[in-house]
CHARMM internal coordinates of N, CA and C (Angstrom, degrees):
IC EDIT
DIST 1 N 1 CA 1.4497
DIST 1 CA 1 C 1.5289
ANGL 1 N 1 CA 1 C 109.03
DIST 1 C 2 N 1.3234
ANGL 1 CA 1 C 2 N 116.27
DIHE 1 N 1 CA 1 C 2 N 129.77
DIST 2 N 2 CA 1.4628
ANGL 1 C 2 N 2 CA 121.63
DIHE 1 CA 1 C 2 N 2 CA 178.55
DIST 2 CA 2 C 1.5204
ANGL 2 N 2 CA 2 C 107.70
DIHE 1 C 2 N 2 CA 2 C -112.20
DIST 2 C 3 N 1.3332
ANGL 2 CA 2 C 3 N 116.11
DIHE 2 N 2 CA 2 C 3 N 122.41
DIST 3 N 3 CA 1.4599
ANGL 2 C 3 N 3 CA 120.35
DIHE 2 CA 2 C 3 N 3 CA -177.91
DIST 3 CA 3 C 1.5181
ANGL 3 N 3 CA 3 C 113.01
DIHE 2 C 3 N 3 CA 3 C -73.97
DIST 3 C 4 N 1.3208
ANGL 3 CA 3 C 4 N 115.57
DIHE 3 N 3 CA 3 C 4 N -39.78
DIST 4 N 4 CA 1.4582
ANGL 3 C 4 N 4 CA 118.67
DIHE 3 CA 3 C 4 N 4 CA -173.68
DIST 4 CA 4 C 1.5285
ANGL 4 N 4 CA 4 C 109.67
DIHE 3 C 4 N 4 CA 4 C -150.35
DIST 4 C 5 N 1.3214
ANGL 4 CA 4 C 5 N 115.77
DIHE 4 N 4 CA 4 C 5 N 138.36
DIST 5 N 5 CA 1.4594
ANGL 4 C 5 N 5 CA 121.25
DIHE 4 CA 4 C 5 N 5 CA 177.40
DIST 5 CA 5 C 1.5181
ANGL 5 N 5 CA 5 C 107.52
DIHE 4 C 5 N 5 CA 5 C -120.05
DIST 5 C 6 N 1.3318
ANGL 5 CA 5 C 6 N 115.30
DIHE 5 N 5 CA 5 C 6 N 128.98
DIST 6 N 6 CA 1.4556
ANGL 5 C 6 N 6 CA 120.45
DIHE 5 CA 5 C 6 N 6 CA 178.90
DIST 6 CA 6 C 1.5174
ANGL 6 N 6 CA 6 C 111.14
DIHE 5 C 6 N 6 CA 6 C -108.99
DIST 6 C 7 N 1.3241
ANGL 6 CA 6 C 7 N 116.15
DIHE 6 N 6 CA 6 C 7 N 167.98
DIST 7 N 7 CA 1.4633
ANGL 6 C 7 N 7 CA 120.96
DIHE 6 CA 6 C 7 N 7 CA -177.58
DIST 7 CA 7 C 1.5186
ANGL 7 N 7 CA 7 C 112.29
DIHE 6 C 7 N 7 CA 7 C -66.95
DIST 7 C 8 N 1.3282
ANGL 7 CA 7 C 8 N 118.02
DIHE 7 N 7 CA 7 C 8 N -17.89
DIST 8 N 8 CA 1.4631
ANGL 7 C 8 N 8 CA 121.89
DIHE 7 CA 7 C 8 N 8 CA -178.43
DIST 8 CA 8 C 1.5276
ANGL 8 N 8 CA 8 C 112.76
DIHE 7 C 8 N 8 CA 8 C -95.95
DIST 8 C 9 N 1.3242
ANGL 8 CA 8 C 9 N 117.26
DIHE 8 N 8 CA 8 C 9 N -5.68
DIST 9 N 9 CA 1.4642
ANGL 8 C 9 N 9 CA 120.68
DIHE 8 CA 8 C 9 N 9 CA -178.86
DIST 9 CA 9 C 1.5266
ANGL 9 N 9 CA 9 C 110.66
DIHE 8 C 9 N 9 CA 9 C -72.16
DIST 9 C 10 N 1.3082
ANGL 9 CA 9 C 10 N 115.74
DIHE 9 N 9 CA 9 C 10 N 140.68
DIST 10 N 10 CA 1.4619
ANGL 9 C 10 N 10 CA 121.97
DIHE 9 CA 9 C 10 N 10 CA -179.96
DIST 10 CA 10 C 1.5248
ANGL 10 N 10 CA 10 C 110.44
DIHE 9 C 10 N 10 CA 10 C -73.73
DIST 10 C 11 N 1.3109
ANGL 10 CA 10 C 11 N 115.58
DIHE 10 N 10 CA 10 C 11 N 128.56
DIST 11 N 11 CA 1.4590
ANGL 10 C 11 N 11 CA 122.57
DIHE 10 CA 10 C 11 N 11 CA 176.83
DIST 11 CA 11 C 1.5284
ANGL 11 N 11 CA 11 C 110.53
DIHE 10 C 11 N 11 CA 11 C -54.60
DIST 11 C 12 N 1.3203
ANGL 11 CA 11 C 12 N 116.76
DIHE 11 N 11 CA 11 C 12 N -44.25
DIST 12 N 12 CA 1.4583
ANGL 11 C 12 N 12 CA 121.28
DIHE 11 CA 11 C 12 N 12 CA -176.57
DIST 12 CA 12 C 1.5251
ANGL 12 N 12 CA 12 C 112.11
DIHE 11 C 12 N 12 CA 12 C -74.20
DIST 12 C 13 N 1.3261
ANGL 12 CA 12 C 13 N 117.86
DIHE 12 N 12 CA 12 C 13 N -35.20
DIST 13 N 13 CA 1.4665
ANGL 12 C 13 N 13 CA 120.18
DIHE 12 CA 12 C 13 N 13 CA 177.23
DIST 13 CA 13 C 1.5241
ANGL 13 N 13 CA 13 C 111.39
DIHE 12 C 13 N 13 CA 13 C -69.20
DIST 13 C 14 N 1.3357
ANGL 13 CA 13 C 14 N 116.54
DIHE 13 N 13 CA 13 C 14 N -22.73
DIST 14 N 14 CA 1.4625
ANGL 13 C 14 N 14 CA 120.89
DIHE 13 CA 13 C 14 N 14 CA 177.49
DIST 14 CA 14 C 1.5271
ANGL 14 N 14 CA 14 C 112.26
DIHE 13 C 14 N 14 CA 14 C -84.21
DIST 14 C 15 N 1.3347
ANGL 14 CA 14 C 15 N 116.51
DIHE 14 N 14 CA 14 C 15 N -0.08
DIST 15 N 15 CA 1.4580
ANGL 14 C 15 N 15 CA 120.14
DIHE 14 CA 14 C 15 N 15 CA 177.26
DIST 15 CA 15 C 1.5145
ANGL 15 N 15 CA 15 C 114.77
DIHE 14 C 15 N 15 CA 15 C 108.71
DIST 15 C 16 N 1.3231
ANGL 15 CA 15 C 16 N 117.26
DIHE 15 N 15 CA 15 C 16 N 0.04
DIST 16 N 16 CA 1.4617
ANGL 15 C 16 N 16 CA 120.27
DIHE 15 CA 15 C 16 N 16 CA 177.09
DIST 16 CA 16 C 1.5187
ANGL 16 N 16 CA 16 C 110.65
DIHE 15 C 16 N 16 CA 16 C -68.87
DIST 16 C 17 N 1.3243
ANGL 16 CA 16 C 17 N 116.21
DIHE 16 N 16 CA 16 C 17 N 152.32
DIST 17 N 17 CA 1.4648
ANGL 16 C 17 N 17 CA 120.32
DIHE 16 CA 16 C 17 N 17 CA 177.91
DIST 17 CA 17 C 1.5253
ANGL 17 N 17 CA 17 C 109.28
DIHE 16 C 17 N 17 CA 17 C -126.55
DIST 17 C 18 N 1.3215
ANGL 17 CA 17 C 18 N 116.47
DIHE 17 N 17 CA 17 C 18 N 178.32
DIST 18 N 18 CA 1.4655
ANGL 17 C 18 N 18 CA 120.47
DIHE 17 CA 17 C 18 N 18 CA -174.71
DIST 18 CA 18 C 1.5295
ANGL 18 N 18 CA 18 C 112.29
DIHE 17 C 18 N 18 CA 18 C -65.56
DIST 18 C 19 N 1.3207
ANGL 18 CA 18 C 19 N 117.88
DIHE 18 N 18 CA 18 C 19 N -32.30
DIST 19 N 19 CA 1.4679
ANGL 18 C 19 N 19 CA 120.53
DIHE 18 CA 18 C 19 N 19 CA 179.05
DIST 19 CA 19 C 1.5286
ANGL 19 N 19 CA 19 C 110.07
DIHE 18 C 19 N 19 CA 19 C -67.05
DIST 19 C 20 N 1.3160
ANGL 19 CA 19 C 20 N 116.53
DIHE 19 N 19 CA 19 C 20 N -46.59
DIST 20 N 20 CA 1.4615
ANGL 19 C 20 N 20 CA 120.55
DIHE 19 CA 19 C 20 N 20 CA 178.60
DIST 20 CA 20 C 1.5290
ANGL 20 N 20 CA 20 C 110.83
DIHE 19 C 20 N 20 CA 20 C -65.50
DIST 20 C 21 N 1.3231
ANGL 20 CA 20 C 21 N 116.84
DIHE 20 N 20 CA 20 C 21 N -38.38
DIST 21 N 21 CA 1.4656
ANGL 20 C 21 N 21 CA 120.78
DIHE 20 CA 20 C 21 N 21 CA 177.95
DIST 21 CA 21 C 1.5247
ANGL 21 N 21 CA 21 C 110.31
DIHE 20 C 21 N 21 CA 21 C -61.92
DIST 21 C 22 N 1.3283
ANGL 21 CA 21 C 22 N 117.25
DIHE 21 N 21 CA 21 C 22 N -42.23
DIST 22 N 22 CA 1.4663
ANGL 21 C 22 N 22 CA 121.09
DIHE 21 CA 21 C 22 N 22 CA 177.94
DIST 22 CA 22 C 1.5255
ANGL 22 N 22 CA 22 C 110.49
DIHE 21 C 22 N 22 CA 22 C -62.89
DIST 22 C 23 N 1.3222
ANGL 22 CA 22 C 23 N 116.95
DIHE 22 N 22 CA 22 C 23 N -36.78
DIST 23 N 23 CA 1.4639
ANGL 22 C 23 N 23 CA 120.49
DIHE 22 CA 22 C 23 N 23 CA 177.39
DIST 23 CA 23 C 1.5276
ANGL 23 N 23 CA 23 C 110.98
DIHE 22 C 23 N 23 CA 23 C -66.29
DIST 23 C 24 N 1.3201
ANGL 23 CA 23 C 24 N 117.09
DIHE 23 N 23 CA 23 C 24 N -39.99
DIST 24 N 24 CA 1.4701
ANGL 23 C 24 N 24 CA 121.49
DIHE 23 CA 23 C 24 N 24 CA 177.90
DIST 24 CA 24 C 1.5224
ANGL 24 N 24 CA 24 C 109.94
DIHE 23 C 24 N 24 CA 24 C -62.21
DIST 24 C 25 N 1.3301
ANGL 24 CA 24 C 25 N 117.14
DIHE 24 N 24 CA 24 C 25 N -46.20
DIST 25 N 25 CA 1.4635
ANGL 24 C 25 N 25 CA 120.99
DIHE 24 CA 24 C 25 N 25 CA -179.86
DIST 25 CA 25 C 1.5267
ANGL 25 N 25 CA 25 C 111.16
DIHE 24 C 25 N 25 CA 25 C -65.82
DIST 25 C 26 N 1.3243
ANGL 25 CA 25 C 26 N 117.23
DIHE 25 N 25 CA 25 C 26 N -36.84
DIST 26 N 26 CA 1.4634
ANGL 25 C 26 N 26 CA 121.08
DIHE 25 CA 25 C 26 N 26 CA 177.34
DIST 26 CA 26 C 1.5277
ANGL 26 N 26 CA 26 C 110.70
DIHE 25 C 26 N 26 CA 26 C -64.87
DIST 26 C 27 N 1.3106
ANGL 26 CA 26 C 27 N 116.77
DIHE 26 N 26 CA 26 C 27 N -41.64
DIST 27 N 27 CA 1.4622
ANGL 26 C 27 N 27 CA 121.14
DIHE 26 CA 26 C 27 N 27 CA 177.64
DIST 27 CA 27 C 1.5263
ANGL 27 N 27 CA 27 C 110.63
DIHE 26 C 27 N 27 CA 27 C -64.29
DIST 27 C 28 N 1.3194
ANGL 27 CA 27 C 28 N 116.77
DIHE 27 N 27 CA 27 C 28 N -40.27
DIST 28 N 28 CA 1.4690
ANGL 27 C 28 N 28 CA 120.56
DIHE 27 CA 27 C 28 N 28 CA 177.20
DIST 28 CA 28 C 1.5207
ANGL 28 N 28 CA 28 C 110.13
DIHE 27 C 28 N 28 CA 28 C -62.34
DIST 28 C 29 N 1.3268
ANGL 28 CA 28 C 29 N 116.63
DIHE 28 N 28 CA 28 C 29 N -39.84
DIST 29 N 29 CA 1.4656
ANGL 28 C 29 N 29 CA 120.58
DIHE 28 CA 28 C 29 N 29 CA 179.42
DIST 29 CA 29 C 1.5277
ANGL 29 N 29 CA 29 C 110.44
DIHE 28 C 29 N 29 CA 29 C -65.34
DIST 29 C 30 N 1.3258
ANGL 29 CA 29 C 30 N 117.29
DIHE 29 N 29 CA 29 C 30 N -44.54
DIST 30 N 30 CA 1.4642
ANGL 29 C 30 N 30 CA 120.71
DIHE 29 CA 29 C 30 N 30 CA 179.56
DIST 30 CA 30 C 1.5249
ANGL 30 N 30 CA 30 C 111.38
DIHE 29 C 30 N 30 CA 30 C -65.92
DIST 30 C 31 N 1.3188
ANGL 30 CA 30 C 31 N 116.82
DIHE 30 N 30 CA 30 C 31 N -39.69
DIST 31 N 31 CA 1.4575
ANGL 30 C 31 N 31 CA 121.39
DIHE 30 CA 30 C 31 N 31 CA -176.40
DIST 31 CA 31 C 1.5169
ANGL 31 N 31 CA 31 C 112.48
DIHE 30 C 31 N 31 CA 31 C -72.86
DIST 31 C 32 N 1.3296
ANGL 31 CA 31 C 32 N 116.74
DIHE 31 N 31 CA 31 C 32 N -45.30
DIST 32 N 32 CA 1.4610
ANGL 31 C 32 N 32 CA 120.96
DIHE 31 CA 31 C 32 N 32 CA -173.18
DIST 32 CA 32 C 1.5236
ANGL 32 N 32 CA 32 C 113.85
DIHE 31 C 32 N 32 CA 32 C -105.29
DIST 32 C 33 N 1.3314
ANGL 32 CA 32 C 33 N 117.29
DIHE 32 N 32 CA 32 C 33 N -7.22
DIST 33 N 33 CA 1.4527
ANGL 32 C 33 N 33 CA 120.68
DIHE 32 CA 32 C 33 N 33 CA 178.94
DIST 33 CA 33 C 1.5140
ANGL 33 N 33 CA 33 C 114.11
DIHE 32 C 33 N 33 CA 33 C 69.43
DIST 33 C 34 N 1.3187
ANGL 33 CA 33 C 34 N 116.22
DIHE 33 N 33 CA 33 C 34 N 27.41
DIST 34 N 34 CA 1.4638
ANGL 33 C 34 N 34 CA 120.36
DIHE 33 CA 33 C 34 N 34 CA 179.22
DIST 34 CA 34 C 1.5184
ANGL 34 N 34 CA 34 C 109.13
DIHE 33 C 34 N 34 CA 34 C -131.06
DIST 34 C 35 N 1.3076
ANGL 34 CA 34 C 35 N 115.57
DIHE 34 N 34 CA 34 C 35 N 155.35
DIST 35 N 35 CA 1.4625
ANGL 34 C 35 N 35 CA 120.87
DIHE 34 CA 34 C 35 N 35 CA 179.70
DIST 35 CA 35 C 1.5218
ANGL 35 N 35 CA 35 C 109.36
DIHE 34 C 35 N 35 CA 35 C -110.57
DIST 35 C 36 N 1.3190
ANGL 35 CA 35 C 36 N 115.11
DIHE 35 N 35 CA 35 C 36 N 130.74
DIST 36 N 36 CA 1.4595
ANGL 35 C 36 N 36 CA 121.20
DIHE 35 CA 35 C 36 N 36 CA 175.77
DIST 36 CA 36 C 1.5180
ANGL 36 N 36 CA 36 C 107.50
DIHE 35 C 36 N 36 CA 36 C -107.44
DIST 36 C 37 N 1.3107
ANGL 36 CA 36 C 37 N 116.33
DIHE 36 N 36 CA 36 C 37 N 131.21
DIST 37 N 37 CA 1.4558
ANGL 36 C 37 N 37 CA 121.78
DIHE 36 CA 36 C 37 N 37 CA 179.07
DIST 37 CA 37 C 1.5316
ANGL 37 N 37 CA 37 C 108.80
DIHE 36 C 37 N 37 CA 37 C -64.11
DIST 37 C 38 N 1.3380
ANGL 37 CA 37 C 38 N 117.96
DIHE 37 N 37 CA 37 C 38 N 119.80
DIST 38 N 38 CA 1.4661
ANGL 37 C 38 N 38 CA 120.24
DIHE 37 CA 37 C 38 N 38 CA -179.19
DIST 38 CA 38 C 1.5271
ANGL 38 N 38 CA 38 C 113.36
DIHE 37 C 38 N 38 CA 38 C -56.77
DIST 38 C 39 N 1.3255
ANGL 38 CA 38 C 39 N 117.46
DIHE 38 N 38 CA 38 C 39 N -36.70
DIST 39 N 39 CA 1.4688
ANGL 38 C 39 N 39 CA 119.32
DIHE 38 CA 38 C 39 N 39 CA 179.78
DIST 39 CA 39 C 1.5232
ANGL 39 N 39 CA 39 C 110.97
DIHE 38 C 39 N 39 CA 39 C -62.24
DIST 39 C 40 N 1.3332
ANGL 39 CA 39 C 40 N 117.34
DIHE 39 N 39 CA 39 C 40 N -38.94
DIST 40 N 40 CA 1.4624
ANGL 39 C 40 N 40 CA 120.81
DIHE 39 CA 39 C 40 N 40 CA 177.13
DIST 40 CA 40 C 1.5197
ANGL 40 N 40 CA 40 C 110.97
DIHE 39 C 40 N 40 CA 40 C -66.13
DIST 40 C 41 N 1.3238
ANGL 40 CA 40 C 41 N 116.10
DIHE 40 N 40 CA 40 C 41 N -43.30
DIST 41 N 41 CA 1.4607
ANGL 40 C 41 N 41 CA 120.43
DIHE 40 CA 40 C 41 N 41 CA -178.66
DIST 41 CA 41 C 1.5247
ANGL 41 N 41 CA 41 C 111.52
DIHE 40 C 41 N 41 CA 41 C -66.19
DIST 41 C 42 N 1.3305
ANGL 41 CA 41 C 42 N 117.17
DIHE 41 N 41 CA 41 C 42 N -42.14
DIST 42 N 42 CA 1.4581
ANGL 41 C 42 N 42 CA 120.68
DIHE 41 CA 41 C 42 N 42 CA -175.47
DIST 42 CA 42 C 1.5228
ANGL 42 N 42 CA 42 C 112.43
DIHE 41 C 42 N 42 CA 42 C -70.00
DIST 42 C 43 N 1.3146
ANGL 42 CA 42 C 43 N 116.95
DIHE 42 N 42 CA 42 C 43 N -21.61
DIST 43 N 43 CA 1.4653
ANGL 42 C 43 N 43 CA 120.24
DIHE 42 CA 42 C 43 N 43 CA -178.39
DIST 43 CA 43 C 1.5302
ANGL 43 N 43 CA 43 C 111.08
DIHE 42 C 43 N 43 CA 43 C -59.17
DIST 43 C 44 N 1.2952
ANGL 43 CA 43 C 44 N 117.19
DIHE 43 N 43 CA 43 C 44 N -41.33
DIST 44 N 44 CA 1.4640
ANGL 43 C 44 N 44 CA 121.92
DIHE 43 CA 43 C 44 N 44 CA -179.66
DIST 44 CA 44 C 1.5179
ANGL 44 N 44 CA 44 C 107.45
DIHE 43 C 44 N 44 CA 44 C -152.07
DIST 44 C 45 N 1.3201
ANGL 44 CA 44 C 45 N 116.49
DIHE 44 N 44 CA 44 C 45 N 76.82
DIST 45 N 45 CA 1.4577
ANGL 44 C 45 N 45 CA 121.45
DIHE 44 CA 44 C 45 N 45 CA -172.44
DIST 45 CA 45 C 1.5248
ANGL 45 N 45 CA 45 C 110.62
DIHE 44 C 45 N 45 CA 45 C -85.26
DIST 45 C 46 N 1.3232
ANGL 45 CA 45 C 46 N 115.53
DIHE 45 N 45 CA 45 C 46 N 95.26
DIST 46 N 46 CA 1.4633
ANGL 45 C 46 N 46 CA 122.82
DIHE 45 CA 45 C 46 N 46 CA 173.42
DIST 46 CA 46 C 1.5245
ANGL 46 N 46 CA 46 C 107.07
DIHE 45 C 46 N 46 CA 46 C -128.46
DIST 46 C 47 N 1.3085
ANGL 46 CA 46 C 47 N 117.33
DIHE 46 N 46 CA 46 C 47 N 164.38
DIST 47 N 47 CA 1.4616
ANGL 46 C 47 N 47 CA 120.86
DIHE 46 CA 46 C 47 N 47 CA 176.44
DIST 47 CA 47 C 1.5230
ANGL 47 N 47 CA 47 C 109.72
DIHE 46 C 47 N 47 CA 47 C -60.51
DIST 47 C 48 N 1.3219
ANGL 47 CA 47 C 48 N 116.55
DIHE 47 N 47 CA 47 C 48 N -41.87
DIST 48 N 48 CA 1.4625
ANGL 47 C 48 N 48 CA 120.93
DIHE 47 CA 47 C 48 N 48 CA 179.87
DIST 48 CA 48 C 1.5331
ANGL 48 N 48 CA 48 C 111.08
DIHE 47 C 48 N 48 CA 48 C -59.94
DIST 48 C 49 N 1.3132
ANGL 48 CA 48 C 49 N 116.84
DIHE 48 N 48 CA 48 C 49 N -45.46
DIST 49 N 49 CA 1.4746
ANGL 48 C 49 N 49 CA 121.39
DIHE 48 CA 48 C 49 N 49 CA -178.40
DIST 49 CA 49 C 1.5297
ANGL 49 N 49 CA 49 C 111.12
DIHE 48 C 49 N 49 CA 49 C -67.99
DIST 49 C 50 N 1.3226
ANGL 49 CA 49 C 50 N 117.12
DIHE 49 N 49 CA 49 C 50 N -42.13
DIST 50 N 50 CA 1.4594
ANGL 49 C 50 N 50 CA 120.73
DIHE 49 CA 49 C 50 N 50 CA 178.28
DIST 50 CA 50 C 1.5301
ANGL 50 N 50 CA 50 C 110.19
DIHE 49 C 50 N 50 CA 50 C -62.15
DIST 50 C 51 N 1.3237
ANGL 50 CA 50 C 51 N 116.84
DIHE 50 N 50 CA 50 C 51 N -43.86
DIST 51 N 51 CA 1.4694
ANGL 50 C 51 N 51 CA 120.70
DIHE 50 CA 50 C 51 N 51 CA 178.34
DIST 51 CA 51 C 1.5255
ANGL 51 N 51 CA 51 C 111.06
DIHE 50 C 51 N 51 CA 51 C -61.73
DIST 51 C 52 N 1.3191
ANGL 51 CA 51 C 52 N 117.49
DIHE 51 N 51 CA 51 C 52 N -41.35
DIST 52 N 52 CA 1.4682
ANGL 51 C 52 N 52 CA 121.08
DIHE 51 CA 51 C 52 N 52 CA 179.36
DIST 52 CA 52 C 1.5283
ANGL 52 N 52 CA 52 C 110.92
DIHE 51 C 52 N 52 CA 52 C -65.20
DIST 52 C 53 N 1.3342
ANGL 52 CA 52 C 53 N 116.92
DIHE 52 N 52 CA 52 C 53 N -41.22
DIST 53 N 53 CA 1.4669
ANGL 52 C 53 N 53 CA 119.99
DIHE 52 CA 52 C 53 N 53 CA 178.61
DIST 53 CA 53 C 1.5273
ANGL 53 N 53 CA 53 C 110.76
DIHE 52 C 53 N 53 CA 53 C -65.28
DIST 53 C 54 N 1.3363
ANGL 53 CA 53 C 54 N 117.13
DIHE 53 N 53 CA 53 C 54 N -42.35
DIST 54 N 54 CA 1.4599
ANGL 53 C 54 N 54 CA 120.72
DIHE 53 CA 53 C 54 N 54 CA 177.48
DIST 54 CA 54 C 1.5245
ANGL 54 N 54 CA 54 C 110.71
DIHE 53 C 54 N 54 CA 54 C -61.86
DIST 54 C 55 N 1.3204
ANGL 54 CA 54 C 55 N 115.97
DIHE 54 N 54 CA 54 C 55 N -45.01
DIST 55 N 55 CA 1.4665
ANGL 54 C 55 N 55 CA 120.34
DIHE 54 CA 54 C 55 N 55 CA 179.39
DIST 55 CA 55 C 1.5271
ANGL 55 N 55 CA 55 C 111.09
DIHE 54 C 55 N 55 CA 55 C -59.85
DIST 55 C 56 N 1.3218
ANGL 55 CA 55 C 56 N 116.68
DIHE 55 N 55 CA 55 C 56 N -46.71
DIST 56 N 56 CA 1.4724
ANGL 55 C 56 N 56 CA 120.66
DIHE 55 CA 55 C 56 N 56 CA 179.80
DIST 56 CA 56 C 1.5275
ANGL 56 N 56 CA 56 C 111.32
DIHE 55 C 56 N 56 CA 56 C -59.74
DIST 56 C 57 N 1.3262
ANGL 56 CA 56 C 57 N 116.69
DIHE 56 N 56 CA 56 C 57 N -44.66
DIST 57 N 57 CA 1.4615
ANGL 56 C 57 N 57 CA 120.86
DIHE 56 CA 56 C 57 N 57 CA -178.78
DIST 57 CA 57 C 1.5308
ANGL 57 N 57 CA 57 C 111.58
DIHE 56 C 57 N 57 CA 57 C -67.52
DIST 57 C 58 N 1.3269
ANGL 57 CA 57 C 58 N 116.95
DIHE 57 N 57 CA 57 C 58 N -40.35
DIST 58 N 58 CA 1.4631
ANGL 57 C 58 N 58 CA 120.51
DIHE 57 CA 57 C 58 N 58 CA 179.06
DIST 58 CA 58 C 1.5206
ANGL 58 N 58 CA 58 C 110.45
DIHE 57 C 58 N 58 CA 58 C -65.12
DIST 58 C 59 N 1.3233
ANGL 58 CA 58 C 59 N 117.42
DIHE 58 N 58 CA 58 C 59 N -44.74
DIST 59 N 59 CA 1.4650
ANGL 58 C 59 N 59 CA 121.02
DIHE 58 CA 58 C 59 N 59 CA 178.61
DIST 59 CA 59 C 1.5205
ANGL 59 N 59 CA 59 C 110.20
DIHE 58 C 59 N 59 CA 59 C -61.62
DIST 59 C 60 N 1.3149
ANGL 59 CA 59 C 60 N 116.96
DIHE 59 N 59 CA 59 C 60 N -44.40
DIST 60 N 60 CA 1.4621
ANGL 59 C 60 N 60 CA 120.94
DIHE 59 CA 59 C 60 N 60 CA 179.01
DIST 60 CA 60 C 1.5271
ANGL 60 N 60 CA 60 C 111.02
DIHE 59 C 60 N 60 CA 60 C -60.16
DIST 60 C 61 N 1.3208
ANGL 60 CA 60 C 61 N 115.84
DIHE 60 N 60 CA 60 C 61 N -43.07
DIST 61 N 61 CA 1.4624
ANGL 60 C 61 N 61 CA 120.58
DIHE 60 CA 60 C 61 N 61 CA 179.93
DIST 61 CA 61 C 1.5298
ANGL 61 N 61 CA 61 C 110.62
DIHE 60 C 61 N 61 CA 61 C -64.24
DIST 61 C 62 N 1.3273
ANGL 61 CA 61 C 62 N 117.30
DIHE 61 N 61 CA 61 C 62 N -43.96
DIST 62 N 62 CA 1.4669
ANGL 61 C 62 N 62 CA 121.37
DIHE 61 CA 61 C 62 N 62 CA 179.87
DIST 62 CA 62 C 1.5214
ANGL 62 N 62 CA 62 C 110.75
DIHE 61 C 62 N 62 CA 62 C -63.82
DIST 62 C 63 N 1.3246
ANGL 62 CA 62 C 63 N 116.62
DIHE 62 N 62 CA 62 C 63 N -42.40
DIST 63 N 63 CA 1.4656
ANGL 62 C 63 N 63 CA 120.38
DIHE 62 CA 62 C 63 N 63 CA -178.66
DIST 63 CA 63 C 1.5280
ANGL 63 N 63 CA 63 C 112.41
DIHE 62 C 63 N 63 CA 63 C -64.04
DIST 63 C 64 N 1.3273
ANGL 63 CA 63 C 64 N 117.14
DIHE 63 N 63 CA 63 C 64 N -24.37
DIST 64 N 64 CA 1.4641
ANGL 63 C 64 N 64 CA 120.03
DIHE 63 CA 63 C 64 N 64 CA 179.94
DIST 64 CA 64 C 1.5311
ANGL 64 N 64 CA 64 C 112.38
DIHE 63 C 64 N 64 CA 64 C -87.35
DIST 64 C 65 N 1.3281
ANGL 64 CA 64 C 65 N 117.18
DIHE 64 N 64 CA 64 C 65 N -4.82
DIST 65 N 65 CA 1.4626
ANGL 64 C 65 N 65 CA 121.65
DIHE 64 CA 64 C 65 N 65 CA -177.68
DIST 65 CA 65 C 1.5270
ANGL 65 N 65 CA 65 C 110.92
DIHE 64 C 65 N 65 CA 65 C -92.83
DIST 65 C 66 N 1.3195
ANGL 65 CA 65 C 66 N 115.13
DIHE 65 N 65 CA 65 C 66 N 154.91
DIST 66 N 66 CA 1.4630
ANGL 65 C 66 N 66 CA 119.56
DIHE 65 CA 65 C 66 N 66 CA 172.61
DIST 66 CA 66 C 1.5271
ANGL 66 N 66 CA 66 C 108.17
DIHE 65 C 66 N 66 CA 66 C -77.47
DIST 66 C 67 N 1.3175
ANGL 66 CA 66 C 67 N 116.72
DIHE 66 N 66 CA 66 C 67 N 164.60
DIST 67 N 67 CA 1.4650
ANGL 66 C 67 N 67 CA 120.09
DIHE 66 CA 66 C 67 N 67 CA 177.98
DIST 67 CA 67 C 1.5249
ANGL 67 N 67 CA 67 C 110.97
DIHE 66 C 67 N 67 CA 67 C -60.23
DIST 67 C 68 N 1.3250
ANGL 67 CA 67 C 68 N 116.51
DIHE 67 N 67 CA 67 C 68 N -36.29
DIST 68 N 68 CA 1.4616
ANGL 67 C 68 N 68 CA 120.79
DIHE 67 CA 67 C 68 N 68 CA 179.57
DIST 68 CA 68 C 1.5328
ANGL 68 N 68 CA 68 C 111.19
DIHE 67 C 68 N 68 CA 68 C -64.93
DIST 68 C 69 N 1.3336
ANGL 68 CA 68 C 69 N 116.25
DIHE 68 N 68 CA 68 C 69 N -40.92
DIST 69 N 69 CA 1.4706
ANGL 68 C 69 N 69 CA 120.04
DIHE 68 CA 68 C 69 N 69 CA 178.50
DIST 69 CA 69 C 1.5213
ANGL 69 N 69 CA 69 C 110.90
DIHE 68 C 69 N 69 CA 69 C -64.20
DIST 69 C 70 N 1.3177
ANGL 69 CA 69 C 70 N 116.48
DIHE 69 N 69 CA 69 C 70 N -42.52
DIST 70 N 70 CA 1.4671
ANGL 69 C 70 N 70 CA 120.60
DIHE 69 CA 69 C 70 N 70 CA 178.87
DIST 70 CA 70 C 1.5223
ANGL 70 N 70 CA 70 C 109.55
DIHE 69 C 70 N 70 CA 70 C -62.08
DIST 70 C 71 N 1.3174
ANGL 70 CA 70 C 71 N 116.70
DIHE 70 N 70 CA 70 C 71 N -48.08
DIST 71 N 71 CA 1.4693
ANGL 70 C 71 N 71 CA 121.51
DIHE 70 CA 70 C 71 N 71 CA 179.93
DIST 71 CA 71 C 1.5249
ANGL 71 N 71 CA 71 C 111.12
DIHE 70 C 71 N 71 CA 71 C -59.25
DIST 71 C 72 N 1.3222
ANGL 71 CA 71 C 72 N 116.60
DIHE 71 N 71 CA 71 C 72 N -43.84
DIST 72 N 72 CA 1.4661
ANGL 71 C 72 N 72 CA 121.42
DIHE 71 CA 71 C 72 N 72 CA 179.21
DIST 72 CA 72 C 1.5260
ANGL 72 N 72 CA 72 C 110.76
DIHE 71 C 72 N 72 CA 72 C -60.42
DIST 72 C 73 N 1.3090
ANGL 72 CA 72 C 73 N 116.48
DIHE 72 N 72 CA 72 C 73 N -43.28
DIST 73 N 73 CA 1.4764
ANGL 72 C 73 N 73 CA 119.94
DIHE 72 CA 72 C 73 N 73 CA -179.76
DIST 73 CA 73 C 1.5260
ANGL 73 N 73 CA 73 C 111.87
DIHE 72 C 73 N 73 CA 73 C -67.59
DIST 73 C 74 N 1.3229
ANGL 73 CA 73 C 74 N 116.14
DIHE 73 N 73 CA 73 C 74 N -36.34
DIST 74 N 74 CA 1.4640
ANGL 73 C 74 N 74 CA 119.80
DIHE 73 CA 73 C 74 N 74 CA -179.02
DIST 74 CA 74 C 1.5225
ANGL 74 N 74 CA 74 C 112.40
DIHE 73 C 74 N 74 CA 74 C -70.21
DIST 74 C 75 N 1.3115
ANGL 74 CA 74 C 75 N 117.11
DIHE 74 N 74 CA 74 C 75 N -25.22
DIST 75 N 75 CA 1.4643
ANGL 74 C 75 N 75 CA 120.14
DIHE 74 CA 74 C 75 N 75 CA -178.13
DIST 75 CA 75 C 1.5235
ANGL 75 N 75 CA 75 C 113.10
DIHE 74 C 75 N 75 CA 75 C -93.24
DIST 75 C 76 N 1.3218
ANGL 75 CA 75 C 76 N 118.38
DIHE 75 N 75 CA 75 C 76 N 0.20
DIST 76 N 76 CA 1.4789
ANGL 75 C 76 N 76 CA 121.42
DIHE 75 CA 75 C 76 N 76 CA 178.09
DIST 76 CA 76 C 1.4993
ANGL 76 N 76 CA 76 C 110.92
DIHE 75 C 76 N 76 CA 76 C -70.32
END
COOR INIT
IC SEED 1 N 1 CA 1 C
IC BUILD
């Protein structure tokens, strides 16, 4: 039983395993349309780190888009 989980807690120390981690990354890919390298994620798998990786990838993706593409995505 875990009373409290914080953003700095290790996914694996909380009982997560590689199969569940792969499912989390797959869900992130489906939800945000970006791929996170599992090796990068597994190095320090915390909520804080996953959020930072997602943010970096989303910003990178947006920066590579034209203004029209961004506008089109925002109006979906």
